[in-house]
matplotlib code that plots the C-alpha trace (Angstrom):
import matplotlib.pyplot as plt

x = [17.6, 15.8, 16.4, 17.2, 13.6, 12.3, 14.6, 13.6, 9.9, 10.5, 12.5, 10.6, 13.6, 13.3, 16.1, 17.2, 20.0, 23.3, 24.6, 26.9, 24.1, 21.8, 24.5, 24.9, 21.2, 20.7, 23.6, 22.0, 18.4, 16.8, 19.6, 18.7, 22.2, 25.5, 28.2, 31.7, 31.3, 32.0, 30.4, 28.6, 32.0, 33.2, 30.1, 28.9, 25.2, 23.3, 20.1, 16.8, 16.0, 13.3, 14.2, 13.8, 16.2, 18.7, 18.6, 19.1, 22.1, 23.6, 22.9, 24.2, 27.8, 29.2, 28.4, 28.1, 25.5, 23.6, 23.6, 22.3, 19.6, 18.5, 18.3, 16.3, 14.0, 13.3, 12.6, 15.3, 17.5, 21.2, 20.5, 17.5, 19.4, 22.3, 19.9, 18.1, 21.3, 23.2, 26.0, 27.0, 25.7, 29.3, 29.6, 26.4, 27.9, 31.2, 29.4, 27.3, 30.3, 30.7, 34.4, 34.0, 36.5, 34.6, 35.7, 33.4, 32.6, 31.4, 29.2, 27.7, 27.0, 25.7, 23.3, 22.0, 21.4, 19.4, 17.3, 19.2, 21.5, 24.6, 26.3, 29.5, 28.8, 31.7, 30.4, 32.8, 33.3, 33.4, 30.1, 29.7, 28.4, 28.7, 30.1, 28.2, 29.3, 27.2, 28.6, 27.6, 25.9]
y = [45.1, 46.7, 50.2, 51.0, 52.1, 48.8, 46.8, 48.9, 48.1, 44.5, 43.8, 46.1, 48.2, 51.4, 53.1, 52.9, 50.3, 51.8, 51.3, 48.4, 46.5, 47.1, 45.8, 42.7, 42.1, 42.6, 40.2, 37.5, 37.9, 34.7, 32.4, 29.6, 29.4, 31.3, 29.3, 29.0, 29.0, 25.4, 25.6, 22.3, 20.5, 22.0, 20.9, 24.4, 24.9, 28.1, 28.0, 28.9, 32.5, 34.9, 37.7, 40.2, 38.2, 38.0, 41.8, 42.4, 40.1, 41.9, 45.4, 45.1, 44.3, 45.7, 46.3, 50.0, 49.5, 47.2, 49.9, 52.4, 50.0, 49.6, 53.4, 53.8, 51.0, 52.7, 56.0, 57.9, 60.7, 60.6, 63.2, 61.3, 58.0, 59.6, 60.9, 57.6, 55.5, 57.7, 58.7, 61.7, 62.3, 62.1, 58.6, 57.4, 58.6, 56.9, 53.6, 53.8, 54.2, 51.2, 51.5, 51.5, 49.1, 48.5, 46.4, 43.5, 44.9, 48.1, 46.2, 44.3, 47.2, 49.4, 46.6, 46.3, 50.1, 49.8, 46.9, 44.1, 41.3, 40.9, 37.5, 36.3, 33.1, 30.9, 28.4, 25.7, 25.5, 21.7, 21.3, 20.7, 22.7, 26.5, 28.3, 31.3, 34.0, 36.8, 40.2, 42.4, 41.7]
z = [124.7, 127.6, 128.9, 132.5, 133.1, 131.7, 133.9, 136.9, 136.2, 135.3, 138.5, 140.8, 141.7, 143.7, 141.7, 138.1, 137.6, 136.5, 132.9, 133.9, 135.5, 132.5, 130.2, 132.3, 132.5, 128.7, 128.0, 130.2, 129.3, 127.9, 129.2, 131.6, 132.9, 132.7, 130.8, 132.0, 135.8, 136.3, 139.8, 139.4, 138.8, 142.1, 143.9, 144.4, 143.5, 144.0, 146.0, 144.2, 144.7, 143.5, 141.1, 144.0, 146.2, 143.3, 142.7, 146.4, 146.5, 143.5, 144.7, 148.3, 148.0, 151.2, 154.9, 154.1, 151.4, 153.8, 156.4, 153.9, 152.8, 156.5, 156.9, 153.7, 154.6, 157.9, 156.0, 157.8, 156.6, 157.5, 160.3, 161.6, 161.6, 163.5, 166.2, 166.4, 166.5, 168.8, 166.4, 164.4, 160.8, 159.7, 161.2, 159.5, 156.1, 156.9, 157.8, 154.6, 152.3, 150.0, 150.6, 154.4, 156.1, 159.4, 162.4, 163.0, 166.4, 164.7, 162.3, 165.2, 167.5, 164.6, 163.5, 167.1, 167.2, 163.9, 165.2, 163.5, 164.6, 162.5, 162.0, 160.4, 158.5, 157.2, 154.7, 153.7, 149.9, 149.9, 151.8, 155.5, 158.4, 158.3, 161.3, 162.6, 165.0, 166.3, 165.9, 168.9, 172.2]

ax = plt.figure().add_subplot(projection="3d")
ax.plot(x, y, z, "-o")
ax.set_aspect("equal")
plt.show()
């Protein structure tokens, strides 16, 4: 069983993982596959990803958390981000909330202000061509 600090170092995380994540990692360590998913039977197969990509996918679970990651990657405080993006510090905090329920137009325009392009991607569960829509101008 690894500690949060050991997992942080092993996975190259910026922050210590929370207790729930450490418990999940410890329970899965050493397994080549997770039993019980049945995804192969449904024709759903995960793409190969590096450990860093997997951690990113697990950590960022909402648009709010994605916005916070962008701000942190750019090395900005909430106040600096607000000034740079032309919104109030309160709005930055609202947008970064994991529980934020944002309009798609808000996601698109906020991403553009941050130097990103947001897209909505609809991937068919049974295969086929995904549909992409740009969010914002």
